N, C-alpha and C positions, 0 to 999 in steps of 0.2 A: 522188147517190143515197145514198151511205154516210152523209152528214150527215143526210139526211132520216130514214133508219132509226134512226140514233143519237138524233135528236131525239125520235122517237116513243117510244123506249124510256125516255128519262130525263126528258122534259119534263113529266110528270104531277106535279102538286102532291101531296105526301104529308104525312099527319099524322106527328108524331114518334112512331115505333112503340114498342110495348112491347118491352122487351129492350135499349133504349138506356140505358146506365148512366151517370148523371152523378154527379160527386163534389161538387157544390155545389147546393143548392136555392135557389129564390127568383128565378126568371127574371122580370125586371121588365117587359119589353115597352117598345117605344118607343126612339127613338134618344137617346143622351146629348147634351146641349146643346153640349159642347165636345170631342166625340170621335167616332170612327167605330166601327161594330160590325165587329170583326175576328175571323175564325176561322182559326186555324192548324191545318192538317191534316198529320198525320205517321203513318207506319205503326205505330210502337211507341214505348214509353218505355224501351227497353233503353238501357243506358249507352253513349253515343256522342257524337261531336262535334256532329252535327246536332241531337240531342235536347237537349244542353246549350245549344246556340245558341238553340233555340226557347224554352227555359225562361227564359233571360236576356232575350231580346227581348220575350217576352210580359209579363214582370214590369215591364220598363222602360216599355213602351207603356201599361200600365195605371196604373202609379204616377206616371210623370213627364208623360205626355201626356193622361191622362184618357180613353183609349180603352176601350171595352167589349170585353174580350178573352176568347175561349174557345179551347179546344184540343180537337180531335177526333182520337182515336186509333183507327185503322182495325182493327188486328189483334187477335185473341184474346190474352189475357194469356199470357205465356210463362213467368212466374215469375222472369224476369231483369230486371224493371222496377226501375230505380234512379233515375230522374229525377223530382223533385218540383216542383210549381208553388206559387207564393205564394198565400196565401189571397185570395179574391175572384176567382180565375180558374176558370171552369168547365172541367172536364176530362171529356169525354164519350167513352165506349168503345163502339164499334160491334160488336165481336166478329166481325169478318170473318175467314174462313179463309185468305185470302191467295192463292187459286188463281184466276187470271183465267180459266182454262179451265172453271171451274165457273160457267157463265153465269148460272144462276139465283141463286146466292149472290152473285155480283158485282153483278148488277142490284139485288138486295135491298139491298146496301150502298150503291149509288149512290142509290137511292130514299130511304134513311134519311138520307144526307148531304144530299141535296137538300131533304128535309123540314126538317132542322135549319136550313139556310141560309134557307129561306123563313119559318119560324116565328119565327126570331130576328132577322129583318130584317138579315141579314149583308150588309155592303157590300163587304168585302174578304175573299176566300178566299185565304189565303197557304199554299201547299203546299210540302212539304219531302220530298225523296227520290222516286224514280221512281214507285212504286206510288201514293203520295198525289197526285203530279202528274196521273197518268192518271185516277184515280177522281174527283179534285177537278175536273178539266176536264169530265168527263161530268156531274157534278152541278151545275157552275156555268153551263154553257152555257145561254143563254136565260133565266137566272134574274134578270138585272138586276145581279148582283154582279160585281165585278172580280176576276179571278184573277191572282195574282202567284206565279210559279214561282221557287223559290230553287235555283239551280244551284250545287252544292257540290263537284263533282269532274269528272274527265276520264276517265270509264270507257270501256273499249275498245268496248262495244256501240255507241257512237255512231259508230264508224268501221269496225268489222269487216265483212267481206263475206259472212259466213255467212248462210244463209237466216233463221235465228232473229233475228240482229241486224238484218237488213233489215226483217223484219216488225215488230220492236220500234220501229224508227225510223218506219216508216209509221204505226203506231198512235199514236205520240207526236205526229207532225206533224198527223194528222187531228184528234186530240182537242184539241190546242192551237189549231188553227184554229177548231174548233167553239166553244171557250170564249172566243176572242179574248184569250188569255193574254199577259201581259207578264212579263219575266224580270229577275231580279236574280242576278248572278254574284258569287262571293266573291273573284274575282281577274280581272285582264285576260286572263290565259292561259285561264281557264275560259270567259270570254265568247267569245274568239276560237275556241276549240275547238268550242263549241256552235254558233256561227254557221256555221262551215264544215261541221260534221258533220251538223247537224240542219236547216240552212237557215233559221235564225232571222234575221229582218231586224234590222239594227243599231238601227233606231229603236225596237225593242221591248225592247232590252237596256240595263240599267243595271249598273254595277259598284259594289258596296258591299263593301269588303275586310273580311275576318273580324276579329273582335275578341273579347276575353274580359272578364268582370267582374273588374276588378283588385282589388276589395274582398276577394275570396276569398283573396288572397295577402298582404294587409297583416298585419304582425306575425308572419309566419312566417319563422323563421330557418333557415339551412342547418345541417345536423347531420351528424355522422359516422355512416354506416350500417354500413360494414364494418370490418374490422380496421384498426388504425392502420398507415398507410403503404401501404394498398391503394387503388387508384383504382377507384371504383364507376362503371361505365358503365351507363346505362339507356336503355330504349326502350319505347314503348307503342303499342298498336294491335291490330287484329284479326289473328289468326294465319292469314293467307292469303298466297298466293304474291306478290301485288303489293307487299306491305309490305317484302319483301327482307330479312327478319331472318336468313336463312341467310348472307347476305353479311356481316352484322354479326358473327355467330358466328365466321366465318372471320377477320374483321379482328381480333377479340379474341384468337384463337389466334395470329395473327401477332405481336401485341404480347407475348404471354406467351413465345413462342419467342425473342423478342429480349431477354428478361429483365425485362420490365415486370411489376410486381405489379398485376394487374387482375382484376376480376370483372364479370360481366354479369348484369343483372336485366331481365326483361321483364315489363311489366304488360299483361295482356290475356287473351284466350282464343280458342279456335278449333280447327279440325281438325288443324292442324299441330303441336300442342303436343308430342305424343310424338316426332314427327320432329325437333323442335328439341333435345329432350333427347338423342336418339340421336346427332345430329350433334355436339353439344357434347362428348359423351363420345368420339366418334370422332376429333375434332381435338385432344383433350387438355385441354379446359377443363371437363370434367364436374363437378369439385369447385368450380369458380369460376363456375358458371352456375345461375341460379334463375329461377323464374316465380312471381310474386306473385298471379297471377290478375287479374281485372278490379278495378282499384283504385278504390274508391268515393271515397276522399280522395286525388285526384291531387296536391294540394299537398304532402301528407305524402310521397308517393312522390318527387316532384321534390326535396324538401328534403334527401333522403339521397343525392343523386347528385353526382358530380364532373363528369360529362359527360353530356349528353343527345344521343342520335343518332336521326335519322330516315333510315333507309336505303332509302326507297321506290323501287320500280322504275318504277311508272307509276300513273296513276289518281288522283293527289292533286288537291286544289284549293288551299286555303291552310290547312294543318293547324292546328287549335286547339292540339294538344299542343306544337307548336313555340312558339306565342305564350305558352302557359302556362309552359313551361320558361324562356323568356326573361324573363317577368315575375317569376319567382322567383329570378332571378340565377344560372341554371345555364348554363355555356357550351354552345353547341349546334354540332353537325355535322349536315349534311343533304345530300341529293342535289338536283340541279337539276331536279326534276320539277315541271311545271305552274307554279303560282303561288308556289312556294317562293322563287325569287329576288326576287319582289316584296316578300317579307317580310324575308328574310335577305340582307344585302349582304355578299358574300364578303370576308372579311378585316376587316370593320368590325363587324358584329353577330354574326358566327359564321363558320364555314367551310363551303364548298360543294364537293361532289365529283360526278363523273359517276355515274349509276345503275349498279349491278351491278359496281362495282369495289371489291373488298374491300381491295386494297392501298392504294388512295387513301383509303378510310375509315380504315384503320390509321394511315396517315401523318398525316391530319388530327387524329385523336384524340391521336397522339403529340405534335403541336405544342402542344395544350392542356395535356398532362401536363408537358411539358418546359419550357414557357415560361409560368409562372403570371402573370407581369406582363402579357403580351399577352392572356392569357385574361381577366384582370380588366378590361382596357381594352375588350374586346369585350362583356363582361357589362354594363359601364356604358353603352355605346352602345346595346346591345339594350334595356336598361331604359328609356332615354330614348325610344327609337323606339316601343316597345310602349305606353308611357304616352301619348305624343302622337298616335299614329296607329292603334293596333290595340286600342282599348278598346271595351267593350260600349256605353258611352254614345254614342260616335260612330256605331256601327252602328245603334243605335236611332234616332238623329236622322236619319240618311240614309235609312233605310227609311221612316220616317214622311214624309220629304220626297217620296219616290217615291209613297206613297199620296196625298198632297196633289195631286201632279201628275196622277195618273191619275183621281182623283175629279173634279178641276176640269175635265179634258178631257171626261169623261163628261157632266158637267152642261152644258158648252157644246154638246156634240153634241145633247143633249136639247132645248135651247132652239132650236137651228137646225131640228131636225126638227119 
């Protein structure tokens, strides 16, 4: 019955409504002879790993594979948009308020999205992040398009027993069944987590490990950011509890108490910024601690570091920031959360420690400071590994292979029916 109600709400064809803002004119109509019509759907263009991944993937799909690619941004502009797309890719903004509880506004957004899918003849709706997954499923169901859901993390709501988390999982499962979604996970650990937590069948899941556009890091040399003789330690991410930055602050304080000349820089923003400054002052590193804000040029940030640390407690997938730091030749220390061990081989490409252990973080960082030769060996291995296995070109190729598989299967089913 729930599926019937949902179908009644979203199955109506809709014209592309006024108020949908596109950043490129000239919709041509008709399918390209050598490519699919693909629409990536994402909540916002705020600076983040998912947004950068979509930008790189869309550019490659259009440029290298001849697909007709568009990007649909659900939410109203926040003023924090930092991600741009290459020319030739339509970016459509729906102006959604973001509150699922506002049923009228949510259904309006679904109808607009469904209208776009129909008018543009979209064959593949590729959704990124939870809100886009849900609204994308509601708009894609019974449209004839294939939905691909990109799973990028291992968030607690997938397993928590609270009523809110249970309701969220129920809604997710119902809508994924309605759209007949298939899934791409950025790591084996993410795939296994989603299969167990959300009941996704293995045959619907593919793993395409994260990667980055290595061209962004060519010709960028390392440079001294701080005073001579001071080791600059850096980390990047949202200022939220699961990132574990407070444990890194304690780790740096341990190093300073042992006589090490160190400083810590964080790139990012969020609600815990003032708490980090207060903690740094409280543990005695206030003068050796800084926040640079959301770094639009992350390559420049990495280039001034001696060590990059990812102290995450939970919720990761396969973090782009680690791949980027490795690509630029910065020694890395990280926790063993989710798919991180699939990227960093402990003692070979970098050093891994248990989550929430500031002493272990301090000891790993000290290994890199005290043994430059070993650090450089890990940097060389990391560079080879990223170049060979974690590049954006490989991601694009494997994602397009998934599209081929799904479209071929759909056409076969159509012939049988």
